[in-house]
C-alpha positions, 0 to 999 in steps of 0.5 A: 450304574455306569462308572463316571470318569472325571475330565482330564486335568491337563486341559484345565489350567484356570482357577475357576475350571479347577474349582468346578473340576474339584466339585465334580470329583467330590460329586463323583465320589459321593455318587460312587458311594451311593452306587455301592450303598445301592448295590449292597441293600439286597443282602443287608437288614432293614436297619442297615438299609435305612442307615445306608439310605440316610447315608445316601441322602447325606451324600446326595445333599453333599453332591447337590451342594457341590453341584449348586456351587458349580451352578452358582460359579457358572452362572456368575461367569455369564454376568447378570442376565446370561443363562436366565432362560436356562434357569427358567426352563429347567432349574426353576420347574425342578425346584417347584416340584420339590426336587422330584420330576416324575417324567424327567427327560434326564437320561442316564447319559445326562451327566456325561453329556453335561460334562462333555458340553461343559468341557467343550465350553471350557475349551472354547472359553480357553481359546477365546481367552487365548485370543483375547490375551493375544489381542491384549498383547498386540494392543499393549504392543501398539500402545507401547509403540504409540507411547514411544512415538508420542515421546519422540514427538514430544521431544521433537516438539520441545526441540522446536520450541527451543529453536523457536525461542532461540529464533525469537531471541535472535529476532528481538535482538535484531529488531532492537539493533534495527531500531537503534540503526533507524534512530541513528539514521533519523538523527543523521537525517535530521542533522543533514536537513539542518545542514541543508537548511543552514546552507540554504539560508547561507545561499539566500544570504549570498544571493542577497549580498550579490544582488546588493553588490550588483546594485551598489556597482550600478550605483557606483558606475552611475555616480562615477559617470555623473562625477566625470560629467560634473568634472567635465562641466567644471573644467570647461573642457567641452563647450556647451554645444558639445555637452548639449549634444552628448546629454540631449538628443534631438526630437528626430533622433529620439523618434528614430531610436524609439521606432527602431527599438519598437520594431525590433521588440515586436519582431522579437515578440513574433520570434518568441511565438514562432520559435521559443514557444514551439521549443518549450511546447516540445519540451513539455510534451515529453512529460505531459500528453495533453496538448491543451494543458501544454498550451495553457502552461505556455500562455500563462507563463507568458502573461505572468512573465509580462506581469513580473517584468512590469513590476520589476521595471517599476521597482528598478525605475524607482531605484534609479530615480531615487539615485539620480534625483539628488545630483540631477542637473541638466537640460533634460528632465529627471524622467528622461534621464532615468529612462535613458539610464534604464535603456542603456543599462538593461543588463542590470535587470535582475531577471532571475528574480522575475523568473522565480516570481513567475514560477511561484505564480504558476505553481498556485494557478488552478488552471494548470497542472504539472507532473509531480516528478518535474517542475515549471523550472523546466521552461526556465529559458523560455520564461527568461526570454519573455521577461527580457522582452517584456522588460525592454517593452516597458522602456518604449513610449508608450510601453507595449503589453499583452492583452487582457484575456478571460476564458469563455470570452467572445472571439475577437478577430482583431486580436486573435486568430483561431488555431488550425484545430478550432471550430471556425463557427464557434463564437466563444474562446475555450482557452488562449494559446498566445496573447495579443500584443497591445499598444494602449488600445491598438493591436500590434500583433495578433494572438492565437486562441482555440474556439469550440462550439458549446464552450461555457462562458467563464469569467476567470482571468488569465492572471488569477491567483488561486489554490495550489493546482492538482498535480495530475497528468491529464490526457485528452485524446482529442487534443493530443496532436502533433506538437511540431505542427506550426500554424501561421505566425501572428500578423506583424506590424512593422514600423518604419523609422519615418513614422 
């Protein structure tokens, strides 16, 4: 038998490999003994040979035990299912034939081949283990690097949280400070509003005082005049004829005075239409693009000014009558004395109060609107002039007034003329531009109206009161015409002094 050499132990450094090599060495030792026994059976006796055969069997069993241990160890390395095919194809048939295979394919070199294959497999396993260890080391290195990065990120996150907490604390402090400032500012605003309200009340009280002072001054002046008149009567310094010439007027003189004032006021009314109206219209066109709305505002301001002036005239007349009635003694009637006083003292008319009434009425008129950034006080001067003229017209006999108007009414050529952009075949009035001046039922000066075919009849009055208008800025391209274009002034009716 050929000598079996054990593998080199220097290439084996694993515990399991060492166990397998140890088993193989024991098996080789047993094989050597078996070889020695087999070689010595030729010269021994039968008993010696039998003893040696028994010894061979014992050694063979030891070799088998070592080999089975190596087999079990090798099989356990492959897991549960690895090596099953090899065991089924080679080991189980051999066990089934009771360890005897007559036609075995195992040659004399099988053990060496197996040992070589085992060594190669062990070498591959060691290489794979080395690669695995390297990979494990690399993975551990990456894992440590990742852990260090994660620690850095956690630290940065903690710093960010700290900064966020500081920012929140600062924001909370700033918010509290801002709230305190807001509360303080609101308190200051309330105080300022209270002061403004208090000062407005004072101003209103002062206005009332000034109005009362003017009224008292008027009464004092009137009483002083009456006193001086009575003193002249008592002293007899003036003759009854002279006194009569001062206190009374002849019918002709009264007619001439009334006629001249009538003509002057009618002329002034036409000047309002030709000059002041256009100035107010140009002023409003800076804030309102719709010419129709501008003309409506001016018309309503004119009619409301007449209404306020008539109301102020009645109140002023009642105050004068109340003042003169206790001390009136003379050839003229009390009504004539009252009217004479009003004519001579028209500057005592509180025109500002009438302007306020006009603006208040216009603010609640639903037909007109105005931009929110300005107010109707913009045409304050125009309203003032109309109020003064309307107040003076109430001193005439009979008084002059503007005509009653309604939107959608039939066009009356005796009262109005059409505007230059009107439809001259339309029978209805869409809206009025300037009122007609009336003396009872007689037209003194024509007004102006805009007519258009298809306009609906609306019974709403020009002096109607309503809810607050919508503060919108209306635009109408069809009506956006030049505000400086003038149309002919209304027909003037002049009254000669001879009439």
